[in-house]
C-alpha positions, 0 to 999 in steps of 0.5 A: 788853837795851839796844836800842843796836846797840853795847852799853853797859856794863850789858848786858855781863853778859847775854851771860855773858862771863867776865873775863880771868884776874887778872894776876900783877901784885900791883896787879891788882884785881877791878875792873881784871879786870872793866874789862878783860873789859868792854873785851875784850868790847867789842873782840869786839863791836866787831870783830865788827860791823865784820867784819859790815859788811866781809863785807856790803860784800865780798858786796854787791860780789860780788853786783854783779860776779855781775850784771855777769858774768851780763850779760856772759855773756848778751851774749857768748851773744847775740853769739856766736849772732849771729856763728855765724849763718853757720855755721848757715846753712851747715849748713842751706843745703840746707834753705833751697833750697826757700824762695821769694824772699819768705821769703829776703828776710825772712832780711835778703836784699835787692837793692842794684844801685843802689850798685855801678855796675860790677856785671855780673850772670852768668846763672843756672847759669853758674859763678863765674870762678876766681881765678888762683893764682900762686906767690911771686916771691921779692920780699919788698918787692913791692907788686904782682901777680907781673907787677909792674904791677898795685898790691895795693889790699887783701889777703884771708886765708883758711885751707884747712880741707879737710886733716886734717878730719873728714867733717862739718868737710869738709862745712862747709868745702865750703860755705864754699868755695862762698861764698868762690868766689862771693864772689870771683867777684862781686868780678871781676864788679865789675871787681876783679882777684884773684890768690892766693898760698899762704903760704910759712910755713903751707901752709893759709893763702892770700892773695888779692891785690885790684887795682882798675883805673883804670876801676874806681877812676873808677866808685867815686870818683864814687859816694863823691864823692871830691875830686880836684885840679883846679888849683894853689892860686894864694892865697899862704899866710899866715905867722904868728909861730907858724909862724915858731917851730914850723917848726924843730920840723917834719921837714925838707922834705928827708926829708918833702917838702912836698906841692903845695896844689890846689883840688879838686872832687868826681870826675866820670867824664864830666869827666875832663879837668878834673882834674889827671891826671899819671899814672893809677897815681898819681892815686888815692892808695893810701889812696883805693884801698883805701877804694874796694876796701873799699867794694866788698868790703862790697857784693859778694854771697857768695850769689846766688839769682835776684834775692836776694843775700846780702851783707856781708863781716862775715858772712864774717869772723864765719863763718870764711870769711876770716880778715882783710882789710887794705891793705899797709904799704908797707915795714918800719917800720925798713928802707927798701924796695928797690923804687925806686918805693916811697915808704917812707912807713911808714919815714918815719913811724917815724922822724920820728914814732913814734920816741921820739927824735922826741918834741920834733917836730911831727907830720907830719899831711899824711903821716899823713893821706895813709897812714892816711886822714883819720880817723887824721889828725883824731885825731892832729891833735886830740890834738896841738892838745889837748896843745899847749894843755895847756902853757899850763894846765900852766904856770899850774897849776905856778905856783899849786902852787909859790905854795901850796907857798911860802906854806904856812908863812906861812898864818895858819890854818895857823900857828894849828893848829900853834901849841902855844898855840893848836891844842895847847890845843884838844881835839877830839871823837872822830870815831867812837862808843866806841873813838875817842879825844879828840885835840888839834888840832895833831896835823893840823899837817901836814894843814893845811899840805898843805891850804894848798898847794892851798886858797889864793887861787891856786886860785880864780884858776886855777879861773876861768882854766881855765873861760876856758882851756877856751873858748879851747881849743874855739873855737881847735880849731874853727878849726883843724879848719875849716882841716883840713877844707878842706885834707883835702877833708872839708867836705861828707863827711857830706852827700854822701859817706857810705853806709849800712853794709852791715849796715843795707842787708842788713836793709832789708825795710820800705817807707816814703816818703823824706820828702825825695825823696818816693820809695819806699825800704827801711828795716830797721824801722817807726817802732814798731820803731825806738822799741822799739830806742831804749827797749831801748838807753836802759834797758840804759844806764840800768840800768848806771849804776844798777849803778855807783851801787850799786858807789859805795854798796858803796864808801861802806859800806867807807869807813864800816866801815873808818874805824872799824877804822883809828881803833881800831887805827891809832893804837894801832899807832902808839903801840906801834911807836915807829919809826912815830911819825914818820908819825903826823901823816901817816897818819891814819884819814881818809887810810888810808881814803880811799887804800884806798877809792880803790884799790878804786874804781879796780879796780871801775871797770876791771872794770865798764869791760871788762864794759860795753864789750861790752854797749854794742857789743851794744846798739848793733848791736841799734839798727842805725844807718844809717851808720858815723858814726851808729853811732860817735855812738851808741856814743860817747853810750852809753860816755861816760854810763857812763864819766862816772858810773863815773870821777867818781861817787866824786870827786863824792861826796867833793867834794859829799857826804862830810862834809856831813851828819854831825850833831854829836857828841851827835846823829851821822848814821847810814847803814844803821842803824848806820854813823856817816857819815864826816867829812872829813879834819881837813885837810878833804875837799879833800885827800882829793879831790886823792888820789882824783884823783891815784890814779885819774889815775895808775892809768889812765894806767899801766894804758892804756899797759901795755895799748897797749904790752905787750899787742900787743908780746907778741901779736906775738912770740908769734905770730911764734914760733909761726908762724915756720918757718925764718929762711932763708925770704923772707917776702912783704909781705903775710905779714909784715903779717898777723903783726901784730895787726889793728886793733880793730872800733872803731878810735880810739874807746877812744883818744878816750874815754880822752883825753875822760875825761882832759879831764873830770879836768883841767876838772871837778875842777881847783880841787882839783888844780892839778897835774891839767894838768901830769900830763895834759900828760906823759901826753899827750906819752907817748900821742902817741908810744905811739899812733904807735909802736903803729899804725906798728909793732904793727898791720896797716894800717888801712882808711883812713876819712873823717872831717869832725871828731871826731864826737860827741866834740865836743858832749861836750867842750862839755858837760864845759866847761859843767859844769866851771864849775859843778863848780869853783865848787861845789868852791871854795864848798862843799868848800873853806874859802875862802868861810868864811875870807873871810866871817870876815876881812870880816864877823867879825874885828872891829876896823878892821883886818881880820885872820884871827887867831882864824879857827881858834877861830871855825870850831870849835863847843863840845860838852859831853861830858855831852851824849854818848849811850850809843851814841857816849860814848868809853870812853877814860879818858885825858882824865879832866878834859874838860868840853868839846870842839870840833868842825868846825861853826858851831853854838850853844854848849851854854849857848845857849837854842838849843844846838847849832843853827846860829849866825848865822855859818853863815847868812852862810857859806851866803849867801856861798857861794850868792852866790859861786857865782852871781856867779862862774858868771855872769861865767865864762859871760858871758866864755865867751859873749863869747869864743865870739862874738868868735872866728870858727870859720873863719879869713878866709883860709880863707874867701877859699880856700873862695870861690876854689875854689867860683868855679873849680869853678863856672867849670870846670863852666860851660866844660865843659858849654859845651864839651859843648853846642857838641859836641852842637849842632855836628851841628845847626848844620852841618845848619842851615848847609847848609840855609841855604847851599843857597837862596843858591846857587839865588838866585845861579844 
């Protein structure tokens, strides 16, 4: 029996396979029958083998997906158990009454009175104050309580489950109601005013409106170090040529008035007179009021037993005590409010920003920041700046593409491939075992022309340009971000203002010495516990990265197996169907394999994304970061590492591994024992990398837009149709907003992630696809308006948050920019044919005049067909007189004393490739360093403003302190003055 995996002709009789029945053709002989039987036998064995490989690949993918699904289910069970913790607490509340305070503290309950200065504790046994319940006053545009004076800063929503409920559910509801009453009483103890209103649509729904009085706002503005205006900015704004051009694209100042520019300082309640207070009701913006209200919400206890307080609004949400909490939109997005005092900012944002008709307008960033908060504003500022910078890269990339397209016909090596006297006379070796035929080089004429479009000298220039562009983008963004930090008062946000997360504070049960203050403080874990949590997170991320690598291996197995199928069937089908003859030059087995594998890879990417997101959130919750910024940075790093491997692994495989270790026709390299390693497309691997990038980028953009546009819109339509009772009813503002979709827990995280992954495609592999910046530019122009439309019209108003910068995404962008230099240099050196062509031109073309004529012949090695092994020898007898064939490599001919070893040309090319990488990398890195050094992170004009602001703040503080000192010393000086005057009178007398 033959030991070969694919059976040779001598082994066929051992399988007792009968030959085909003789044909009616009189020329049919028994030898033909035996030959046909052998061919049929080989067909069966071949396709059985391929079916085995494909089934193994499918089973492998199913196993992988089953593991991921199991992990997802496990994480969901853990999260559900955490989410239902409050329900279990409610059911067992009476059992916990006998526990002492120490045991309750072990259940994550601690004292926290230092962070809530307005809290007034009630004596034990005193009932919580009741919330006043009023009827809706019929004004759908009102943003105030029924008295029309107190502004609504936040709305809580809950459902009355007491009606039509079983006895067990009623007991659970009573416990929920007890917590709700305690929580609302705590809010009133904090100085927050409440008013409840029943829904006009669903009688079971109730809306609790929150109002923060001015004194309460002042207290929490000081706790949160909110910066407020102290004096008008007396420095003249700097004008530039750029502003003169862009001012025509900004919304008219008659529509969106320009805000006054003030110097600001952290708020101090005891220095109220130093701040510019024109109207107490307007001093704190609605965004500030909502942020302070949400801060109080997260720190109000919902259960108090002695000195132990249970708090954390997220627990009440997860336990079903409340449905949601959100600030109100100020009006409908497409209709102005009838209230005379309403600024109609949502209406302005829709018309001047979110409306698709305003696609050419610059973004009103100050209004975005004022309405949605600094975190939303900094995202759209970064996205807009990135899009503007992309326009330059897209223009240069489009120019390189046009250059390559126009020169594809005049390329010397492309002409040689298409020339019947050159490429038509070169017979190439089969690219797979047994069934693949010989082929002539000129059938790849169109592939070589496509390669010339992307693989030309313009690509080298564009790759270097993009390396410089990335540096300019990041450096100029730092300058722009510094201006926004100053204008939006977030310069010292992370150092002064950010408070611990309630989830962190609720689990602080261990003591430690603060290394800065040397005072005792509570932390949720010991050093060993923190190490254990971080180790668990790191191991989980590594495990999922290995799963992605395993999925890439599965796709490679698919590529290897399906290439054999396409090589066997595709050309045969093309020959049988004459109408497909025009597509023969375009649809090659390599191209068909690459396209189908790219689609499968994209599907796997999207599936793994959805599963891993849940795992990453659960692991980050388990790690318990202290602040929300630390939480988002930790989650960002986990998600990006996963997404980096998930999205880019297939591109790295095609760029740097595919077609590199294939051996030569007489001794090919096999993977998994019997799958021959795939070679590049006859036009090179660069065209396959371009195909992969275009499919993933386009598919990702289309899928994301469907998710971002259609899903929220459909959900809102379904929700309105299910809850709307009658169109004649007047619906209040808070109920209209509740019909919109809630913002996700992570807010803008997925928006940033989408753009940073796109940034990687634009920079890491741009040498193979100069049109990537253009596609990204088109996508971003749509993305800005889609995101704006989504958060303005389809989502409830997000609770405003502070943000100093784009967070952990900044170092990630810098890391991608550094890696992009190496990847693009490696693509040009090892994936494209530019270095072999340059080496031939300067070292091997011969003669006094350098030329590219003869490059194709020099890049193809000779193989003697008699050196084929039995496992790989082709069976096609249509080329009976072939003695030699050619293949892509730089090896010695068969008559050389070192036959099929690498020749001197190969070593020259390797040396040139390494030299190119080293030289280009050092030049580009040096250029990046010089640009980073000479471009200051903070503009000079901004430095003057910061110095002026600090001077005014110190001066004002000094004057205030001196004034207070004089007031304190006034009684003493008067007393001393009187004591001095009395002796003088006595002397006179």
